[in-house]
C-alpha positions as CSV (number, residue, x, y, z in Angstrom):
1,X,3.4,1.4,-24.3
2,X,5.4,-0.7,-21.7
3,X,2.9,-2.0,-18.5
4,X,5.1,0.0,-16.2
5,X,4.6,3.0,-18.6
6,X,0.5,3.2,-18.1
7,X,1.3,2.9,-14.7
8,X,3.1,5.8,-14.4
9,X,1.0,8.7,-16.4
10,X,-1.5,7.4,-13.8
11,X,-2.8,9.2,-10.1
12,X,-0.8,9.1,-7.6
13,X,-2.0,11.1,-4.7
14,X,1.4,12.4,-3.3
15,X,-0.2,11.7,0.6
16,X,0.4,8.3,0.4
17,X,4.0,9.0,-0.8
18,X,6.2,7.5,1.9
19,X,6.7,4.4,4.2
20,X,3.6,2.9,6.1
21,X,3.8,0.3,8.6
22,X,0.5,-2.0,9.6
23,X,-0.8,-1.2,13.9
24,X,-3.0,-2.5,15.9
25,X,-6.2,-1.0,15.2
26,X,-7.2,-1.4,18.8
27,X,-4.1,0.0,20.9
28,X,-3.0,2.2,18.0
29,X,0.8,0.8,18.0
30,X,2.9,-1.0,15.9
31,X,2.2,-4.8,16.0
32,X,6.2,-5.4,15.2
33,X,5.5,-9.2,12.8
34,X,3.1,-7.6,10.0
35,X,3.0,-5.4,7.1
36,X,5.0,-2.6,5.3
37,X,4.4,-0.5,2.5
38,X,6.3,1.9,0.3
39,X,4.5,4.2,-2.0
40,X,7.1,5.5,-4.4
41,X,6.0,8.5,-6.7
42,X,7.2,7.1,-10.3
43,X,4.3,4.2,-9.1
44,X,6.3,1.4,-7.5
45,X,4.6,0.6,-4.5
46,X,7.3,-2.5,-2.1
47,X,4.6,-4.3,-0.1
48,X,7.1,-6.1,2.8
49,X,5.9,-8.7,5.2
50,X,7.8,-8.9,8.4
51,X,7.3,-12.4,10.0
52,X,10.4,-14.0,12.5
53,X,13.0,-11.9,11.7
54,X,12.4,-12.6,8.0
55,X,11.0,-9.9,5.2
56,X,9.7,-11.2,2.0
57,X,9.1,-8.3,-0.3
58,X,6.7,-8.0,-3.3
59,X,7.2,-5.4,-5.8
60,X,4.0,-3.9,-7.0
61,X,2.7,-0.8,-9.5
62,X,-0.4,1.3,-8.0
63,X,-2.3,4.1,-9.4
64,X,-5.4,5.8,-8.0
65,X,-8.4,6.0,-9.2
66,X,-11.2,8.1,-7.0
67,X,-10.5,6.6,-3.4
68,X,-9.5,3.0,-4.5
69,X,-5.9,2.3,-5.1
70,X,-5.6,0.3,-7.8
71,X,-2.3,-2.3,-7.7
72,X,-0.8,-4.8,-10.1
73,X,2.6,-7.6,-9.4
74,X,4.1,-7.1,-13.2
75,X,5.6,-10.8,-12.6
76,X,1.9,-12.4,-12.1
77,X,-0.5,-9.8,-13.2
78,X,-3.5,-9.5,-11.5
79,X,-5.1,-5.9,-10.5
80,X,-6.0,-5.8,-7.2
81,X,-8.7,-2.6,-5.7
82,X,-8.5,-1.3,-2.1
83,X,-10.3,1.5,-0.9
84,X,-8.7,3.7,1.1
85,X,-9.0,6.5,3.6
86,X,-7.3,8.6,6.1
87,X,-8.2,9.1,9.8
88,X,-5.5,11.8,9.8
89,X,-2.7,12.5,7.6
90,X,-0.8,9.9,9.1
91,X,-3.4,7.2,9.9
92,X,-4.1,5.5,6.3
93,X,-7.0,3.1,6.1
94,X,-7.1,0.0,3.5
95,X,-10.9,-1.9,2.9
96,X,-12.0,-4.7,1.2
97,X,-13.7,-7.9,1.3
98,X,-12.2,-9.1,4.1
99,X,-12.6,-5.8,6.3
100,X,-10.1,-2.9,7.4
101,X,-6.3,-2.5,8.0
102,X,-4.9,0.4,9.6
103,X,-1.3,1.9,9.1
104,X,0.8,4.5,10.4
105,X,2.8,6.8,8.4
106,X,6.9,6.0,9.7
């Protein structure tokens, strides 16, 4: 079974599908430069870093185990686990060892 096929058969909650943009948690507004993510139902995850008018995109695969998003970059395999929760249907909070980051659905 191909690596991508393995991820396509795993749990992908619909509430994560779509585009998300990192917001300033204190002000609740878009920070301009920053991070954006697009969760696709087929298990693809596009992670974009916006900086000084440029965009760097990482193509990942993802699935969910309980309240944890498991992501991996097929070109350089290393599984990442990030706990997630929703503050509202359009506000996503991701938590890892470095702290938490808030995203707004776009």
